[in-house]
C-alpha positions, 0 to 999 in steps of 0.5 A: 520496531526497535533497532534490535527487535524486541521479543517478549518471552512468556513462560512460567518456567524460569529455565525455559525463559533463560534458555530462550533469552540466551538464544535470542540475545546471541542473535542480537535481539532485545529480550523482555521476559514475563511469566504469566498472563497477569500484568501482561497488558501493562508489560506490552504497553511498556515494552512494545514488543515486535514479537511474542514467544509464549509457552503453550500453557502459562500458570494462569492462561494459554497462548490463545489468551496471550494472542487475544490480549495482544490483538486488543491493543490497537497499536499491537494488533499486528504483533505476531505471537508464536507458541512453544509446545513442550512436546510434539502434540499435533492436536494441540498444535492444530488447536493453537493454529485454529486459535489464531496463533501465528505459528507453533514450535515444539520441543525439541526444536533447532535454534536455526528453525526458531531464528528463521521463523522469527526473521520471517515474522519480523519481516512481515511485521516491518512491512506492516509498520511501514504501511501505518501512520506514526502512531500505528493505530490507523492506516493512511486514508482510513478513519477506522482503527486497525482493529476493524479488519478487512473481511478476507475473500469468501473464496480465495484462489489457492494453487498447489505446485506438486512434484507429480500429477498424482500428488497434485490431484490427491492434495487438491481433493484432500484440501477441497474437503477441508477448505472453502477456497478454490483449489487447483494444482499444477506440477512444478514443471508447469510453473508457468501455469501458476503465472497464467491468468489471475494470480492466486492468493496463496500457493502451496509448494511441495518441497524436497531435498533438491534445490528446485523447490527452493528456487521456485519459492525465491522466484515467486517471492521476487516477481512483482505479480506474486511477491504479496502472494501467500507461500506455504512450503510442505516438507515430507520430513522434519528437516529443520535445516531445510525448513529454516531455508524455506522460511529464509527464501520467503515462505510465509509458513512451512509444514513439516512431516508431510502433507496435512490438509487440516494444518494447511487449511488452518495456515491458509485461513490465517495467512489469507486473513493477514494478506487481506489486511495488509492489502487493505493497508497497501491500497489505503496508502496508495489512495492516500498518496493519490488523494494528496495530489487531487482536488476533491471538488473538481477531480483535477490535480491540486496546487501541490501537484502543480508546483511539482509538475512545473518544476519538472517541466522547467528542468526537462525543457533544458534537456529537450530543447523545447519551450514550455508555457504556463497559464493561470486562469481565473473565473471572472466575478466568481464571488457574485455567483456564490453570493447570488446563487449560493456556494453549492451553485458555485461549486457546481460551476467550478466542477463544470468549468474544470471538466470543460477545460480538461476536455480542451486541454486533453493530453497536451499538459496538466491542469490543476485547481490551485485556489478558490476559482483559480487554475494552473495549466502547464504545457510543454513541447507545443509550438507557440501558435498551438499554445496561443490557440489552446489558451483561446480555446480554454477561454472560449469553452467557458464563455461560449456556453452558459452554465445550467445550475441544477436549481435555476431555470435560466442558465448563467453566463460565466467568463474566465481570464487567462494569463499566459507565460511563454518560456524558451528553454535554458541554454546548455550552459544556463540554469533553468529559470526558477518556476516560481519566477515563471508563475509570477510572470503568468500571474502578472499577465492574468491581472493584466487580462483582468484590468483590460476587461476580463474574458480574454488572454494576455501573454507575458513574453520571455524575459530578456 
C-alpha cells in the first residue's frame, strides 16, 4: 500500500472519472484511471492499486469481470473492488454482491459515504497486508499461494442485535430462510447475551438515529473477543451521514433502507469468507512465529530462543536479587550411534533424551536444543543445592535407563556430560554479566566434564 493509498478508477465515461479523481485527490489519495477491461491486467500490475472503483458496466465488460481479473493476480487477490451503479437498481446491486464485489454504491451518493467506505476497506486491506510476507503472495507458514483460499465454515454463527424482541424474531426467521448459517437474536438491551458463550462469526446490528447502536459497534470492535468478528449495520433509511459514521465506527458493511434478508445474506457470505481467509493468515503467522522458536525434531526450544531466554534471565536476576544457572549438556559419543545404527536411530535417541530431560526439569527453567546433540538448560530463583541436584538428575535420567531403538532388539546405553555455570546476581550498581560470557563458562565446564571421562557434571564457579 502506498503512503497515500492508490485507487484505480475504471469508467468508460471520462466525466465520471474526472469527478471521482477530484473527490479522491482532495482526500489525499493517489488516483490511477482506466476506461475499459482491455489492458487492465498490465495496468494493475504496473500501478498495484490498493482499491478499485469501477463502473457497474464498462465498454467491454462488467464490474464482475474486473473482480475476476483482480483476484487472478496472486499479489492483488485481497484488493477490494467497489462498483458504482448509475441508479438505485436494487436487483443489479444484489447481483453484483452475489458476483463477489466488496460493495456497490449507487448514484446519487454522498462524498462522505464514498470516503467512509474507502477508509473501511483500506483498513482491512492494510491489516491483511501486515499478515503477508514481503512479496504478498504467501502467508507465513504456508507453502501454497494466497489464491488457495481457506474454506469458510459450513455453518457460521450469526447473532442479531435488534431493538425489540419482535424485530429480532422476525429478522431471524427471514434470514434463516435465506441462510445456511446458525442465526440467533438478542435485544440490544441484552448485549451481554452476545458475549456469553462462544463468540459469533458475525453480528448484525439494528441501528437508528440514537448513538446507542453506534456505541455498540465501537464496543464490539474494541473488545479483544469480538474485534475480528464481522459487523454489519442495518439502517432503516438512506441516511448517508449515519452510514458513514457506522463504517468509521468499525462496521464491515452497512445496509441502507431497512432490513433485506437477501442483501444481508450476500454480505454475510462475502464477509465470512474474507474473515476465514484472514483468520487463516493470522493463524499461519502465529504458527510461523511459534515454529521459529522450536526445534522440529525434539519439540524443545531452539538456539534462537535460548539466547533470548538467557539474556532475559541475566537481566531479571539483577532486579530480583536471585542467582541463576546455565547448563550445557552434550550426549557422549553420539556420532558412534549415528554411524552404527543410522541417523534415524540417532534422531530417536535425541527426541527421547529431550523428553527425559524435559520431564526432569519440569517448570524449573527452560531447555533448548542448540546444536546436533547439545542442549542448553537455564534456571533462575533456585538455591545452589537444588541446581546441583537438578544437574545430577539430568545426567542420571540419560544413563540410568537404556534406550530401546525401534529396529534393534537389544537396548543401547547412552550417557551425557553436563557443564554447569552458577552465577550470582549483579549488584544494584553493577551491569549484569554478559550472557555470552556466562555461556562460555558453561562450555568450558562441559569440556572439563568430557576430559574427565564423560557421564558427569562439572561446575564452573562465578568469576571473581
